[in-house]
N, CA, C, O and the ligand as a Tripos MOL2 file, in Angstrom:
@<TRIPOS>MOLECULE
protein
  249   247    63     0     0
PROTEIN
NO_CHARGES

@<TRIPOS>ATOM
      1 N           0.8450   -1.2260    0.1890 N.3       1 MET1
      2 CA         -0.0720    0.1000   -0.0300 C.3       1 MET1
      3 C           0.7810    1.2350    0.0020 C.2       1 MET1
      4 O           1.6720    1.2940    0.8490 O.2       1 MET1
      5 N           0.6030    2.1660   -0.8510 N.am      2 THR2
      6 CA          1.2900    3.4780   -0.8780 C.3       2 THR2
      7 C           0.5750    4.5080    0.0940 C.2       2 THR2
      8 O          -0.6170    4.5040    0.3990 O.2       2 THR2
      9 N           1.5450    5.3800    0.5120 N.am      3 ALA3
     10 CA          0.7720    6.5760    1.3390 C.3       3 ALA3
     11 C           0.6370    7.6390    0.4500 C.2       3 ALA3
     12 O           1.4440    7.9000   -0.4420 O.2       3 ALA3
     13 N          -0.5750    8.3640    0.7410 N.am      4 LEU4
     14 CA         -0.8860    9.3750   -0.2510 C.3       4 LEU4
     15 C          -0.1770   10.6170    0.3990 C.2       4 LEU4
     16 O          -0.2160   10.7080    1.6260 O.2       4 LEU4
     17 N           0.4280   11.5210   -0.2920 N.am      5 THR5
     18 CA          0.9530   12.6090    0.1030 C.3       5 THR5
     19 C           0.4280   13.8790   -0.1520 C.2       5 THR5
     20 O           0.1770   14.0940   -1.3380 O.2       5 THR5
     21 N           0.1930   14.7860    0.6460 N.am      6 THR6
     22 CA         -0.5270   16.0930    0.4800 C.3       6 THR6
     23 C           0.5300   17.1630    0.2790 C.2       6 THR6
     24 O           1.6420   17.0390    0.7910 O.2       6 THR6
     25 N           0.2150   18.1500   -0.4170 N.am      7 VAL7
     26 CA          1.0980   19.2540   -0.5120 C.3       7 VAL7
     27 C           0.3100   20.6590    0.2060 C.2       7 VAL7
     28 O          -0.8680   21.0110    0.1420 O.2       7 VAL7
     29 N           1.3820   21.2220    0.8400 N.am      8 ALA8
     30 CA          0.6440   22.1300    1.9480 C.3       8 ALA8
     31 C           0.1060   23.3430    0.9810 C.2       8 ALA8
     32 O           0.7690   23.5770   -0.0300 O.2       8 ALA8
     33 N          -0.9490   24.0440    1.2200 N.am      9 PRO9
     34 CA         -1.2150   25.2070    0.3790 C.3       9 PRO9
     35 C          -0.1000   26.2340    0.4660 C.2       9 PRO9
     36 O           0.7930   26.2410    1.3130 O.2       9 PRO9
     37 N          -0.2830   27.1600   -0.5930 N.am     10 GLU10
     38 CA          0.5380   28.1790   -0.4230 C.3      10 GLU10
     39 C           0.0630   29.3610    0.4830 C.2      10 GLU10
     40 O          -1.0480   29.8690    0.3340 O.2      10 GLU10
     41 N           0.9230   29.7600    1.3940 N.am     11 THR11
     42 CA          0.3410   30.4660    2.3740 C.3      11 THR11
     43 C           1.1510   32.0570    2.3860 C.2      11 THR11
     44 O           0.8720   32.9840    3.1470 O.2      11 THR11
     45 N           1.9820   32.0550    1.5520 N.am     12 ALA12
     46 CA          2.7040   33.1970    1.2900 C.3      12 ALA12
     47 C           1.7800   34.2390    0.4400 C.2      12 ALA12
     48 O           0.9880   33.7680   -0.3770 O.2      12 ALA12
     49 N           1.8790   35.7570    0.6370 N.am     13 PRO13
     50 CA          1.0570   36.3140   -0.2200 C.3      13 PRO13
     51 C           1.5090   36.3870   -1.6190 C.2      13 PRO13
     52 O           2.7030   36.2640   -1.8940 O.2      13 PRO13
     53 N           0.6300   36.5760   -2.4920 N.am     14 ASN14
     54 CA          1.0330   36.5460   -3.9320 C.3      14 ASN14
     55 C           1.4590   38.0000   -4.2210 C.2      14 ASN14
     56 O           0.5800   38.6900   -4.7360 O.2      14 ASN14
     57 N           2.3930   38.4650   -4.0360 N.am     15 TRP15
     58 CA          2.8520   39.9060   -4.2070 C.3      15 TRP15
     59 C           2.6040   40.3620   -5.6380 C.2      15 TRP15
     60 O           2.3590   41.5530   -5.8310 O.2      15 TRP15
     61 N           2.6440   39.6180   -6.5220 N.am     16 GLY16
     62 CA          2.6250   40.0970   -8.0310 C.3      16 GLY16
     63 C           1.1310   40.3250   -8.2800 C.2      16 GLY16
     64 O           0.7100   41.1580   -9.0830 O.2      16 GLY16
     65 N           0.3940   39.5610   -7.5660 N.am     17 ARG17
     66 CA         -1.3090   40.1350   -7.7960 C.3      17 ARG17
     67 C          -1.5670   41.1730   -6.9230 C.2      17 ARG17
     68 O          -2.2980   42.0650   -7.3560 O.2      17 ARG17
     69 N          -1.1510   41.2700   -5.8190 N.am     18 ILE18
     70 CA         -1.3590   42.3050   -4.9750 C.3      18 ILE18
     71 C          -0.9890   43.7150   -5.7340 C.2      18 ILE18
     72 O          -1.7320   44.6800   -5.9130 O.2      18 ILE18
     73 N           0.3480   43.5470   -6.1160 N.am     19 ALA19
     74 CA          0.6710   44.6020   -6.8510 C.3      19 ALA19
     75 C          -0.0320   45.3110   -8.2110 C.2      19 ALA19
     76 O          -0.0910   46.4860   -8.5750 O.2      19 ALA19
     77 N          -0.4870   44.1770   -8.7370 N.am     20 LEU20
     78 CA         -1.1160   44.5210  -10.0950 C.3      20 LEU20
     79 C          -2.6870   45.0590   -9.7950 C.2      20 LEU20
     80 O          -3.3080   45.9020  -10.4430 O.2      20 LEU20
     81 N          -3.1420   44.2910   -8.5850 N.am     21 THR21
     82 CA         -4.4990   45.1090   -8.3230 C.3      21 THR21
     83 C          -4.3710   46.3250   -7.8340 C.2      21 THR21
     84 O          -5.2430   47.1110   -8.2060 O.2      21 THR21
     85 N          -3.2080   46.9140   -6.8050 N.am     22 LEU22
     86 CA         -3.1010   48.1860   -6.5500 C.3      22 LEU22
     87 C          -2.9080   48.9940   -7.8120 C.2      22 LEU22
     88 O          -3.3280   50.1510   -7.8360 O.2      22 LEU22
     89 N          -2.3100   48.4770   -8.8510 N.am     23 PHE23
     90 CA         -1.7740   49.2540  -10.1070 C.3      23 PHE23
     91 C          -3.1340   49.6450  -10.7690 C.2      23 PHE23
     92 O          -3.3560   50.7670  -11.2220 O.2      23 PHE23
     93 N          -4.0200   48.6090  -10.7790 N.am     24 ALA24
     94 CA         -5.2270   48.8260  -11.5900 C.3      24 ALA24
     95 C          -6.1600   49.6270  -10.6540 C.2      24 ALA24
     96 O          -7.0190   50.3220  -11.1970 O.2      24 ALA24
     97 N          -6.0860   49.6060   -9.3790 N.am     25 LEU25
     98 CA         -7.0920   50.4550   -8.6390 C.3      25 LEU25
     99 C          -6.7890   52.0980   -8.7690 C.2      25 LEU25
    100 O          -7.6570   52.9710   -8.7600 O.2      25 LEU25
    101 N          -5.5100   52.2820   -8.8770 N.am     26 GLY26
    102 CA         -4.6490   53.4930   -9.0060 C.3      26 GLY26
    103 C          -5.2540   54.1810  -10.4460 C.2      26 GLY26
    104 O          -5.8760   55.2280  -10.6220 O.2      26 GLY26
    105 N          -4.8200   53.1890  -11.3410 N.am     27 ALA27
    106 CA         -5.4390   53.6570  -12.7700 C.3      27 ALA27
    107 C          -6.7350   54.1200  -12.9640 C.2      27 ALA27
    108 O          -6.9840   55.1280  -13.6250 O.2      27 ALA27
    109 N          -7.7550   53.2770  -12.2990 N.am     28 LEU28
    110 CA         -9.1510   53.4890  -12.3520 C.3      28 LEU28
    111 C          -9.2580   54.8230  -11.5990 C.2      28 LEU28
    112 O          -9.7410   55.8250  -12.1270 O.2      28 LEU28
    113 N          -8.8710   54.7990  -10.5670 N.am     29 VAL29
    114 CA         -8.9390   56.4270  -10.0170 C.3      29 VAL29
    115 C          -8.2870   57.4400  -10.8510 C.2      29 VAL29
    116 O          -8.9000   58.5000  -10.9720 O.2      29 VAL29
    117 N          -7.1770   57.3170  -11.4400 N.am     30 PHE30
    118 CA         -6.7620   58.2740  -12.1990 C.3      30 PHE30
    119 C          -8.0550   58.6400  -13.2360 C.2      30 PHE30
    120 O          -8.7100   59.6810  -13.2810 O.2      30 PHE30
    121 N          -8.1660   57.6050  -13.9250 N.am     31 LEU31
    122 CA         -8.9600   57.7650  -15.1170 C.3      31 LEU31
    123 C         -10.4750   58.2820  -14.5810 C.2      31 LEU31
    124 O         -11.1120   59.1610  -15.1600 O.2      31 LEU31
    125 N         -10.7680   57.8320  -13.8090 N.am     32 VAL32
    126 CA        -12.3590   58.6080  -13.1820 C.3      32 VAL32
    127 C         -12.3840   59.8390  -12.7600 C.2      32 VAL32
    128 O         -13.3460   60.5850  -12.9380 O.2      32 VAL32
    129 N         -11.0300   60.2470  -11.9960 N.am     33 ALA33
    130 CA        -11.2010   61.3710  -11.3340 C.3      33 ALA33
    131 C         -10.0450   62.5930  -11.6660 C.2      33 ALA33
    132 O         -10.0550   63.7050  -11.1380 O.2      33 ALA33
    133 N          -9.1740   62.1720  -12.5420 N.am     34 PHE34
    134 CA         -8.2550   63.1740  -12.7730 C.3      34 PHE34
    135 C          -7.5180   63.3150  -13.9730 C.2      34 PHE34
    136 O          -6.6410   64.1680  -14.1070 O.2      34 PHE34
    137 N          -7.9350   62.2840  -15.0890 N.am     35 GLU35
    138 CA         -7.6830   62.4960  -16.3940 C.3      35 GLU35
    139 C          -8.4660   63.6220  -17.2160 C.2      35 GLU35
    140 O          -9.6250   63.5430  -17.6250 O.2      35 GLU35
    141 N          -7.6040   64.6540  -17.3630 N.am     36 GLN36
    142 CA         -8.0710   65.9340  -18.0430 C.3      36 GLN36
    143 C          -7.6350   65.8750  -19.5370 C.2      36 GLN36
    144 O          -7.3360   66.9270  -20.1020 O.2      36 GLN36
    145 N          -7.5860   64.6700  -20.2090 N.am     37 GLY37
    146 CA         -7.1420   64.7800  -21.6660 C.3      37 GLY37
    147 C          -5.8660   64.3860  -22.0970 C.2      37 GLY37
    148 O          -5.5530   64.4000  -23.2880 O.2      37 GLY37
    149 N          -4.9540   63.9640  -21.0070 N.am     38 ALA38
    150 CA         -3.4330   63.6710  -21.1630 C.3      38 ALA38
    151 C          -3.3160   62.6180  -22.0710 C.2      38 ALA38
    152 O          -2.4750   62.5130  -22.9640 O.2      38 ALA38
    153 N          -4.3770   61.7040  -21.7310 N.am     39 LEU39
    154 CA         -4.1980   60.2120  -22.7320 C.3      39 LEU39
    155 C          -4.9370   60.4610  -23.8950 C.2      39 LEU39
    156 O          -4.8970   59.4610  -24.6120 O.2      39 LEU39
    157 N          -5.7380   61.5670  -24.4970 N.am     40 THR40
    158 CA         -6.6860   61.5520  -25.4290 C.3      40 THR40
    159 C          -6.2590   62.5940  -26.3780 C.2      40 THR40
    160 O          -7.0670   63.0570  -27.1820 O.2      40 THR40
    161 N          -4.7910   63.0670  -26.3190 N.am     41 GLY41
    162 CA         -4.3870   63.9750  -27.0610 C.3      41 GLY41
    163 C          -5.0890   65.5910  -26.5780 C.2      41 GLY41
    164 O          -5.3830   66.4630  -27.3950 O.2      41 GLY41
    165 N          -5.1830   65.6600  -25.7360 N.am     42 GLY42
    166 CA         -5.8290   67.1170  -25.1300 C.3      42 GLY42
    167 C          -7.3450   67.1710  -25.0270 C.2      42 GLY42
    168 O          -7.8470   68.0130  -24.2830 O.2      42 GLY42
    169 N          -8.0530   66.3980  -25.6660 N.am     43 ALA43
    170 CA         -9.5050   66.3540  -25.8100 C.3      43 ALA43
    171 C          -9.8880   65.7880  -24.2930 C.2      43 ALA43
    172 O          -9.4040   64.6750  -24.0870 O.2      43 ALA43
    173 N         -10.5230   66.2380  -23.3870 N.am     44 PRO44
    174 CA        -10.9340   65.5790  -22.0860 C.3      44 PRO44
    175 C         -12.1940   64.6230  -22.5420 C.2      44 PRO44
    176 O         -13.3280   64.8420  -22.1170 O.2      44 PRO44
    177 N         -11.9480   63.7320  -23.2860 N.am     45 VAL45
    178 CA        -13.1120   62.7480  -23.7280 C.3      45 VAL45
    179 C         -13.4260   61.9590  -22.4990 C.2      45 VAL45
    180 O         -14.5780   61.9870  -22.0650 O.2      45 VAL45
    181 N         -12.3980   61.1800  -21.8340 N.am     46 LEU46
    182 CA        -12.6810   60.3350  -20.8170 C.3      46 LEU46
    183 C         -13.3010   61.2970  -19.6170 C.2      46 LEU46
    184 O         -14.2260   60.8900  -18.9150 O.2      46 LEU46
    185 N         -12.7110   62.6080  -19.4430 N.am     47 HIS47
    186 CA        -13.2680   63.3100  -18.2840 C.3      47 HIS47
    187 C         -14.6570   63.5450  -18.3890 C.2      47 HIS47
    188 O         -15.4150   63.4430  -17.4240 O.2      47 HIS47
    189 N         -15.1090   63.9370  -19.8200 N.am     48 GLU48
    190 CA        -16.6410   64.2040  -19.8920 C.3      48 GLU48
    191 C         -17.2930   62.9790  -19.9900 C.2      48 GLU48
    192 O         -18.5070   63.0610  -19.8080 O.2      48 GLU48
    193 N         -16.8020   61.7300  -20.2500 N.am     49 ALA49
    194 CA        -17.6330   60.5460  -20.2320 C.3      49 ALA49
    195 C         -17.9460   60.2330  -18.6640 C.2      49 ALA49
    196 O         -19.0410   59.8080  -18.2960 O.2      49 ALA49
    197 N         -16.9180   60.4760  -17.8310 N.am     50 PHE50
    198 CA        -17.2640   60.1020  -16.5930 C.3      50 PHE50
    199 C         -17.9630   60.8970  -15.9720 C.2      50 PHE50
    200 O         -18.7230   60.4490  -15.1130 O.2      50 PHE50
    201 N         -17.9060   62.2700  -16.2240 N.am     51 HIS51
    202 CA        -18.6470   63.3280  -15.6670 C.3      51 HIS51
    203 C         -20.1670   63.1180  -15.9280 C.2      51 HIS51
    204 O         -21.0170   63.2310  -15.0450 O.2      51 HIS51
    205 N         -20.4180   62.8140  -17.1810 N.am     52 ASP52
    206 CA        -21.7070   62.4150  -17.6600 C.3      52 ASP52
    207 C         -22.2680   61.1290  -16.9170 C.2      52 ASP52
    208 O         -23.3790   61.2150  -16.3950 O.2      52 ASP52
    209 N         -21.6330   60.0690  -16.8510 N.am     53 ALA53
    210 CA        -21.8990   59.0970  -16.1730 C.3      53 ALA53
    211 C         -22.4040   59.3270  -14.5770 C.2      53 ALA53
    212 O         -23.3980   58.8150  -14.0620 O.2      53 ALA53
    213 N         -21.4230   60.2570  -13.9330 N.am     54 ARG54
    214 CA        -22.0950   60.7330  -12.4920 C.3      54 ARG54
    215 C         -23.3670   61.2140  -12.8000 C.2      54 ARG54
    216 O         -24.3190   60.7150  -12.2010 O.2      54 ARG54
    217 N         -23.5860   62.2100  -13.7360 N.am     55 HIS55
    218 CA        -24.7690   62.8980  -13.7330 C.3      55 HIS55
    219 C         -25.9760   61.7310  -14.0130 C.2      55 HIS55
    220 O         -26.9870   61.7200  -13.3120 O.2      55 HIS55
    221 N         -25.8060   60.9380  -14.9020 N.am     56 LEU56
    222 CA        -26.6540   59.8660  -14.9500 C.3      56 LEU56
    223 C         -27.0720   58.9420  -13.8810 C.2      56 LEU56
    224 O         -28.1290   58.3120  -13.8600 O.2      56 LEU56
    225 N         -26.0060   58.9210  -12.8700 N.am     57 LEU57
    226 CA        -26.2700   57.8270  -11.7940 C.3      57 LEU57
    227 C         -26.8760   59.0180  -10.6760 C.2      57 LEU57
    228 O         -27.2740   58.5850   -9.5950 O.2      57 LEU57
    229 N         -26.9440   60.3930  -10.9100 N.am     58 GLY58
    230 CA        -27.4930   61.0960   -9.8520 C.3      58 GLY58
    231 C         -26.5470   61.6980   -8.9930 C.2      58 GLY58
    232 O         -26.9550   62.4120   -8.0770 O.2      58 GLY58
    233 N         -25.2760   61.4970   -9.1710 N.am     59 PHE59
    234 CA        -24.4770   61.8070   -8.4010 C.3      59 PHE59
    235 C         -24.0810   63.2800   -8.2050 C.2      59 PHE59
    236 O         -23.4390   63.7770   -9.1300 O.2      59 PHE59
    237 N         -24.3440   63.9990   -7.2190 N.am     60 PRO60
    238 CA        -24.0360   65.5470   -7.3380 C.3      60 PRO60
    239 C         -22.4160   65.6850   -7.3730 C.2      60 PRO60
    240 O         -21.6430   65.0560   -6.6500 O.2      60 PRO60
    241 N         -22.0530   66.6760   -8.4030 N.am     61 CYS61
    242 CA        -20.6160   66.9340   -8.5460 C.3      61 CYS61
    243 C         -20.5040   68.3720   -8.8540 C.2      61 CYS61
    244 O         -19.3800   68.8700   -8.9120 O.2      61 CYS61
    245 N         -21.5220   69.0650   -9.0490 N.am     62 HIS62
    246 CA        -21.2560   70.5760   -9.2500 C.3      62 HIS62
    247 C         -22.5920   71.2500   -9.1850 C.2      62 HIS62
    248 O         -22.6750   72.4710   -9.3160 O.2      62 HIS62
    249 ZN        -21.1850   67.6940  -13.1890 Zn       63 ZN63
@<TRIPOS>BOND
     1     1     2 1
     2     2     3 1
     3     3     4 2
     4     3     5 am
     5     5     6 1
     6     6     7 1
     7     7     8 2
     8     7     9 am
     9     9    10 1
    10    10    11 1
    11    11    12 2
    12    11    13 am
    13    13    14 1
    14    14    15 1
    15    15    16 2
    16    15    17 am
    17    17    18 1
    18    18    19 1
    19    19    20 2
    20    19    21 am
    21    21    22 1
    22    22    23 1
    23    23    24 2
    24    23    25 am
    25    25    26 1
    26    26    27 1
    27    27    28 2
    28    27    29 am
    29    29    30 1
    30    30    31 1
    31    31    32 2
    32    31    33 am
    33    33    34 1
    34    34    35 1
    35    35    36 2
    36    35    37 am
    37    37    38 1
    38    38    39 1
    39    39    40 2
    40    39    41 am
    41    41    42 1
    42    42    43 1
    43    43    44 2
    44    43    45 am
    45    45    46 1
    46    46    47 1
    47    47    48 2
    48    47    49 am
    49    49    50 1
    50    50    51 1
    51    51    52 2
    52    51    53 am
    53    53    54 1
    54    54    55 1
    55    55    56 2
    56    55    57 am
    57    57    58 1
    58    58    59 1
    59    59    60 2
    60    59    61 am
    61    61    62 1
    62    62    63 1
    63    63    64 2
    64    63    65 am
    65    65    66 1
    66    66    67 1
    67    67    68 2
    68    67    69 am
    69    69    70 1
    70    70    71 1
    71    71    72 2
    72    71    73 am
    73    73    74 1
    74    74    75 1
    75    75    76 2
    76    75    77 am
    77    77    78 1
    78    78    79 1
    79    79    80 2
    80    79    81 am
    81    81    82 1
    82    82    83 1
    83    83    84 2
    84    83    85 am
    85    85    86 1
    86    86    87 1
    87    87    88 2
    88    87    89 am
    89    89    90 1
    90    90    91 1
    91    91    92 2
    92    91    93 am
    93    93    94 1
    94    94    95 1
    95    95    96 2
    96    95    97 am
    97    97    98 1
    98    98    99 1
    99    99   100 2
   100    99   101 am
   101   101   102 1
   102   102   103 1
   103   103   104 2
   104   103   105 am
   105   105   106 1
   106   106   107 1
   107   107   108 2
   108   107   109 am
   109   109   110 1
   110   110   111 1
   111   111   112 2
   112   111   113 am
   113   113   114 1
   114   114   115 1
   115   115   116 2
   116   115   117 am
   117   117   118 1
   118   118   119 1
   119   119   120 2
   120   119   121 am
   121   121   122 1
   122   122   123 1
   123   123   124 2
   124   123   125 am
   125   125   126 1
   126   126   127 1
   127   127   128 2
   128   127   129 am
   129   129   130 1
   130   130   131 1
   131   131   132 2
   132   131   133 am
   133   133   134 1
   134   134   135 1
   135   135   136 2
   136   135   137 am
   137   137   138 1
   138   138   139 1
   139   139   140 2
   140   139   141 am
   141   141   142 1
   142   142   143 1
   143   143   144 2
   144   143   145 am
   145   145   146 1
   146   146   147 1
   147   147   148 2
   148   147   149 am
   149   149   150 1
   150   150   151 1
   151   151   152 2
   152   151   153 am
   153   153   154 1
   154   154   155 1
   155   155   156 2
   156   155   157 am
   157   157   158 1
   158   158   159 1
   159   159   160 2
   160   159   161 am
   161   161   162 1
   162   162   163 1
   163   163   164 2
   164   163   165 am
   165   165   166 1
   166   166   167 1
   167   167   168 2
   168   167   169 am
   169   169   170 1
   170   170   171 1
   171   171   172 2
   172   171   173 am
   173   173   174 1
   174   174   175 1
   175   175   176 2
   176   175   177 am
   177   177   178 1
   178   178   179 1
   179   179   180 2
   180   179   181 am
   181   181   182 1
   182   182   183 1
   183   183   184 2
   184   183   185 am
   185   185   186 1
   186   186   187 1
   187   187   188 2
   188   187   189 am
   189   189   190 1
   190   190   191 1
   191   191   192 2
   192   191   193 am
   193   193   194 1
   194   194   195 1
   195   195   196 2
   196   195   197 am
   197   197   198 1
   198   198   199 1
   199   199   200 2
   200   199   201 am
   201   201   202 1
   202   202   203 1
   203   203   204 2
   204   203   205 am
   205   205   206 1
   206   206   207 1
   207   207   208 2
   208   207   209 am
   209   209   210 1
   210   210   211 1
   211   211   212 2
   212   211   213 am
   213   213   214 1
   214   214   215 1
   215   215   216 2
   216   215   217 am
   217   217   218 1
   218   218   219 1
   219   219   220 2
   220   219   221 am
   221   221   222 1
   222   222   223 1
   223   223   224 2
   224   223   225 am
   225   225   226 1
   226   226   227 1
   227   227   228 2
   228   227   229 am
   229   229   230 1
   230   230   231 1
   231   231   232 2
   232   231   233 am
   233   233   234 1
   234   234   235 1
   235   235   236 2
   236   235   237 am
   237   237   238 1
   238   238   239 1
   239   239   240 2
   240   239   241 am
   241   241   242 1
   242   242   243 1
   243   243   244 2
   244   243   245 am
   245   245   246 1
   246   246   247 1
   247   247   248 2
@<TRIPOS>SUBSTRUCTURE
     1 MET1         2 RESIDUE 1 A MET
     2 THR2         6 RESIDUE 1 A THR
     3 ALA3        10 RESIDUE 1 A ALA
     4 LEU4        14 RESIDUE 1 A LEU
     5 THR5        18 RESIDUE 1 A THR
     6 THR6        22 RESIDUE 1 A THR
     7 VAL7        26 RESIDUE 1 A VAL
     8 ALA8        30 RESIDUE 1 A ALA
     9 PRO9        34 RESIDUE 1 A PRO
    10 GLU10       38 RESIDUE 1 A GLU
    11 THR11       42 RESIDUE 1 A THR
    12 ALA12       46 RESIDUE 1 A ALA
    13 PRO13       50 RESIDUE 1 A PRO
    14 ASN14       54 RESIDUE 1 A ASN
    15 TRP15       58 RESIDUE 1 A TRP
    16 GLY16       62 RESIDUE 1 A GLY
    17 ARG17       66 RESIDUE 1 A ARG
    18 ILE18       70 RESIDUE 1 A ILE
    19 ALA19       74 RESIDUE 1 A ALA
    20 LEU20       78 RESIDUE 1 A LEU
    21 THR21       82 RESIDUE 1 A THR
    22 LEU22       86 RESIDUE 1 A LEU
    23 PHE23       90 RESIDUE 1 A PHE
    24 ALA24       94 RESIDUE 1 A ALA
    25 LEU25       98 RESIDUE 1 A LEU
    26 GLY26      102 RESIDUE 1 A GLY
    27 ALA27      106 RESIDUE 1 A ALA
    28 LEU28      110 RESIDUE 1 A LEU
    29 VAL29      114 RESIDUE 1 A VAL
    30 PHE30      118 RESIDUE 1 A PHE
    31 LEU31      122 RESIDUE 1 A LEU
    32 VAL32      126 RESIDUE 1 A VAL
    33 ALA33      130 RESIDUE 1 A ALA
    34 PHE34      134 RESIDUE 1 A PHE
    35 GLU35      138 RESIDUE 1 A GLU
    36 GLN36      142 RESIDUE 1 A GLN
    37 GLY37      146 RESIDUE 1 A GLY
    38 ALA38      150 RESIDUE 1 A ALA
    39 LEU39      154 RESIDUE 1 A LEU
    40 THR40      158 RESIDUE 1 A THR
    41 GLY41      162 RESIDUE 1 A GLY
    42 GLY42      166 RESIDUE 1 A GLY
    43 ALA43      170 RESIDUE 1 A ALA
    44 PRO44      174 RESIDUE 1 A PRO
    45 VAL45      178 RESIDUE 1 A VAL
    46 LEU46      182 RESIDUE 1 A LEU
    47 HIS47      186 RESIDUE 1 A HIS
    48 GLU48      190 RESIDUE 1 A GLU
    49 ALA49      194 RESIDUE 1 A ALA
    50 PHE50      198 RESIDUE 1 A PHE
    51 HIS51      202 RESIDUE 1 A HIS
    52 ASP52      206 RESIDUE 1 A ASP
    53 ALA53      210 RESIDUE 1 A ALA
    54 ARG54      214 RESIDUE 1 A ARG
    55 HIS55      218 RESIDUE 1 A HIS
    56 LEU56      222 RESIDUE 1 A LEU
    57 LEU57      226 RESIDUE 1 A LEU
    58 GLY58      230 RESIDUE 1 A GLY
    59 PHE59      234 RESIDUE 1 A PHE
    60 PRO60      238 RESIDUE 1 A PRO
    61 CYS61      242 RESIDUE 1 A CYS
    62 HIS62      246 RESIDUE 1 A HIS
    63 ZN63       249 GROUP 0 **** ****
């Protein structure tokens, strides 16, 4: 009879996944709140889109 061996689960934090998640969250906050046209050639297309989305959701912004 052979003994079954089990592998201990990985307990160390997955730093790569944590770093990627933090970067993605930071990029999302930048796009939603601070992007003023730097990524779209000067036209604040993303800014206006998120601004309109806030109004559609009834979020008071001004
Ligand atoms: Zn507004």
